[in-house]
C-alpha positions as CSV (number, residue, x, y, z in Angstrom):
1,M,133.7,41.6,110.4
2,N,137.8,42.2,111.0
3,K,138.6,43.3,114.4
4,I,138.6,47.3,115.0
5,F,141.2,48.5,117.2
6,T,140.6,51.7,118.8
7,K,141.0,54.4,122.0
8,N,139.2,53.8,125.1
9,E,136.5,55.5,125.7
10,L,137.0,56.4,129.2
11,D,139.9,58.4,127.2
12,F,137.5,60.4,125.7
13,I,135.5,60.8,128.3
14,E,138.3,62.4,130.0
15,Y,138.8,64.6,127.6
16,I,135.4,66.2,127.5
17,S,134.8,66.7,131.4
18,H,134.5,70.1,132.7
19,K,135.4,71.8,129.0
20,N,132.7,73.8,127.2
21,I,131.8,71.9,124.3
22,T,130.2,72.7,120.9
23,I,128.4,70.7,118.2
24,V,128.2,72.2,114.7
25,G,125.9,70.9,112.5
26,P,125.1,71.8,108.5
27,S,122.1,73.5,108.9
28,V,121.1,76.3,106.7
29,S,119.9,78.6,110.3
30,I,123.5,79.8,111.1
31,N,124.4,81.4,107.6
32,K,124.9,85.1,107.8
33,C,124.9,84.9,111.8
34,N,129.1,85.5,112.3
35,L,129.4,82.9,115.0
36,G,132.6,81.4,113.7
37,K,134.7,83.2,116.2
38,I,132.2,82.4,119.1
39,I,132.2,78.6,118.2
40,D,136.1,78.4,117.3
41,N,136.4,79.8,121.3
42,S,135.0,76.6,123.1
43,D,137.1,74.3,124.3
44,I,136.1,71.7,122.3
45,V,134.6,71.8,119.0
46,I,132.6,68.8,117.7
47,R,131.1,68.4,113.9
48,I,129.8,65.8,112.5
49,N,130.6,63.6,109.0
50,K,131.7,65.6,105.6
51,Y,132.2,69.3,107.5
52,Y,134.7,69.8,105.3
53,K,132.7,70.6,102.7
54,I,131.4,74.0,104.4
55,C,133.7,76.5,103.5
56,N,131.8,79.4,105.6
57,V,134.3,80.2,108.4
58,N,133.0,83.2,109.2
59,D,129.7,81.8,110.3
60,Y,130.9,77.8,110.7
61,G,134.0,78.5,112.2
62,K,137.1,76.3,111.8
63,N,138.2,74.5,114.7
64,I,137.6,70.8,115.0
65,D,138.8,68.8,117.9
66,I,135.8,65.5,117.4
67,L,134.4,64.2,114.6
68,F,131.6,62.1,114.5
69,Y,131.1,59.9,111.3
70,N,128.8,57.6,110.1
71,F,131.3,55.0,108.6
72,Y,129.0,54.7,105.6
73,D,132.6,55.3,103.4
74,T,135.9,55.9,104.3
75,I,137.2,58.9,105.5
76,Q,140.4,59.6,103.5
77,K,143.4,62.1,104.7
78,N,142.6,64.6,101.1
79,N,139.2,65.0,103.2
80,F,140.9,67.4,105.7
81,L,142.8,69.0,103.2
82,F,140.0,69.7,101.0
83,N,138.6,72.9,102.5
84,K,142.0,75.2,102.6
85,S,140.0,77.8,104.8
86,L,139.9,74.9,107.6
87,S,144.0,75.7,108.5
88,N,144.5,71.7,108.1
89,N,143.2,71.2,111.1
90,F,142.5,67.4,111.7
91,P,140.1,66.3,114.5
92,K,142.4,64.6,117.9
93,F,139.2,61.7,118.0
94,I,137.0,60.2,115.3
95,I,134.2,59.0,116.3
96,S,131.4,56.6,114.7
97,S,128.2,57.9,115.0
98,F,126.6,54.6,114.7
99,P,127.3,51.0,115.7
100,I,129.2,49.4,113.1
101,L,126.3,47.6,112.0
102,N,128.2,45.5,108.7
103,D,131.2,44.3,106.9
104,I,131.2,47.6,104.7
105,M,131.0,49.9,107.8
106,C,133.7,47.7,109.4
107,N,136.0,47.9,106.7
108,N,135.7,51.7,106.6
109,I,136.5,52.1,110.0
110,N,139.3,49.9,109.8
111,N,140.7,51.6,106.5
112,S,140.3,54.9,108.2
113,I,142.3,53.5,111.1
114,E,145.2,52.5,109.0
115,L,145.2,56.0,106.8
116,L,144.8,58.3,109.7
117,D,147.2,58.7,112.7
118,I,144.1,59.8,114.4
119,P,142.6,58.0,117.5
120,H,139.6,56.1,116.6
121,I,136.5,55.5,119.5
122,I,133.4,53.5,119.7
123,Y,131.3,54.2,122.5
124,D,129.2,52.0,124.5
125,Y,126.3,51.4,121.8
126,S,124.2,50.3,124.6
127,I,123.1,54.7,124.6
128,F,122.3,54.5,121.0
129,D,120.2,51.3,121.8
130,E,118.5,53.9,123.9
131,L,118.0,56.0,121.9
132,I,116.6,53.8,119.1
133,Q,113.8,52.9,121.9
134,F,112.4,56.4,120.9
135,Y,111.9,54.9,117.3
136,N,108.5,52.4,116.0
137,K,111.1,49.8,114.6
138,E,108.5,49.5,111.4
139,D,109.4,52.3,110.4
140,D,113.2,51.6,109.5
141,I,114.2,54.9,110.3
142,I,117.1,55.9,112.5
143,P,118.4,59.0,114.2
144,T,120.8,61.4,112.4
145,S,124.4,61.4,113.1
146,G,123.7,65.1,115.1
147,L,120.8,63.7,117.4
148,T,122.7,60.6,118.2
149,V,125.7,63.0,119.1
150,I,123.8,65.0,121.0
151,Y,122.2,62.1,123.0
152,Y,125.5,60.6,123.7
153,L,126.8,64.1,125.4
154,L,123.8,64.3,127.2
155,K,124.5,60.8,128.3
156,H,127.2,62.6,129.8
157,I,126.0,66.5,130.4
158,D,126.5,66.4,134.6
159,K,130.6,65.7,133.6
160,I,130.6,68.5,131.2
161,K,130.9,72.3,132.0
162,S,128.3,73.7,128.9
163,L,126.9,72.1,125.8
164,N,126.3,74.5,122.9
165,I,124.5,73.5,119.7
166,Y,124.8,75.4,116.6
167,G,123.5,74.3,113.1
168,I,121.4,71.8,113.9
169,D,117.5,72.3,113.5
170,F,116.1,69.0,112.4
171,S,115.5,69.8,108.9
172,N,116.7,69.3,105.6
173,N,117.8,72.8,104.8
174,Y,121.5,72.6,104.8
175,T,124.1,75.2,103.9
176,K,125.3,75.1,100.6
177,G,128.1,72.6,99.5
178,Y,127.3,70.1,102.2
179,K,125.0,68.0,100.3
180,N,125.4,66.4,97.2
181,D,122.7,66.1,94.5
182,T,122.9,62.6,94.7
183,D,122.7,62.0,99.0
184,T,119.8,60.7,100.0
185,F,118.5,60.4,103.9
186,I,115.7,57.7,103.2
187,H,116.3,56.3,106.9
188,H,116.0,59.6,108.6
189,D,113.1,61.5,109.4
190,M,113.5,64.8,110.6
191,N,110.3,66.0,112.0
192,I,110.4,62.6,114.4
193,D,113.9,63.5,115.3
194,K,112.7,66.8,116.5
195,N,110.1,65.2,118.5
196,V,112.9,62.7,119.9
197,F,114.9,65.6,121.0
198,Q,112.1,67.4,122.6
199,I,111.4,64.7,124.9
200,I,114.9,63.8,125.5
201,Y,115.4,67.9,126.3
202,S,111.9,67.8,128.6
203,K,113.5,65.1,130.6
204,L,116.3,66.8,131.9
205,S,116.8,68.5,135.2
206,K,116.8,72.7,135.5
207,L,120.5,72.0,136.4
208,Q,121.3,70.2,133.3
209,K,119.3,72.6,131.0
210,N,121.1,75.4,132.2
211,K,124.4,73.8,130.9
212,I,123.1,73.4,127.3
213,I,123.0,76.7,124.8
214,I,121.0,76.2,121.7
215,Y,121.0,78.5,118.8
216,N,117.5,78.7,117.5
217,K,116.4,77.6,120.5
218,Y,112.7,78.6,119.9
219,Q,113.1,75.9,116.2
220,L,114.1,73.2,118.7
221,L,112.2,73.5,122.1
222,A,109.0,75.2,120.9
223,G,106.7,74.1,123.5
224,L,108.7,73.2,126.3
225,W,109.4,76.2,127.9
């Protein structure tokens, strides 16, 4: 694989420390909820993969500070300019959701680093390895980017002021425009992801849970209260 040059992860951890952080996923569950202004008022807004396809600013907001991306393809600068409603917002950091497993992903992230004047981060993938332990290897299933982001931030929850989760409910009900007809998710199982999230959440302390605000909490945490 080609060598990947990235910003130090410690810079990122320092950046998120003592901040109110919001993760915004593509679920249809926050359509017509008018949460955009609440989302944009967060200290740090994190979005996932092809977030720029979502044009609904009133519900999903427009700010972005961090992008978690799977690097199954290359991020083009035009992607960030695709949605004029986002006011040409660019992330301050781009983080690979998954380990760089092959030459294609390696080339994609290297191309992204070359094209974009944005720090890229490869985080400590021992965290991802921990998450994978919740899955049956024989099923050939990996966690979604959404769950991966949540798990990564939960590993640093003691440094974070608050963690707000919007638009992630581990279903295939994506908001209009996010998912192409040709998109496939054969390596994900939303029911397993939801069960894994519930297990992870159940292991948190009361103090840690008090830092987490989840929209559509009932669906995500059914049976945990």
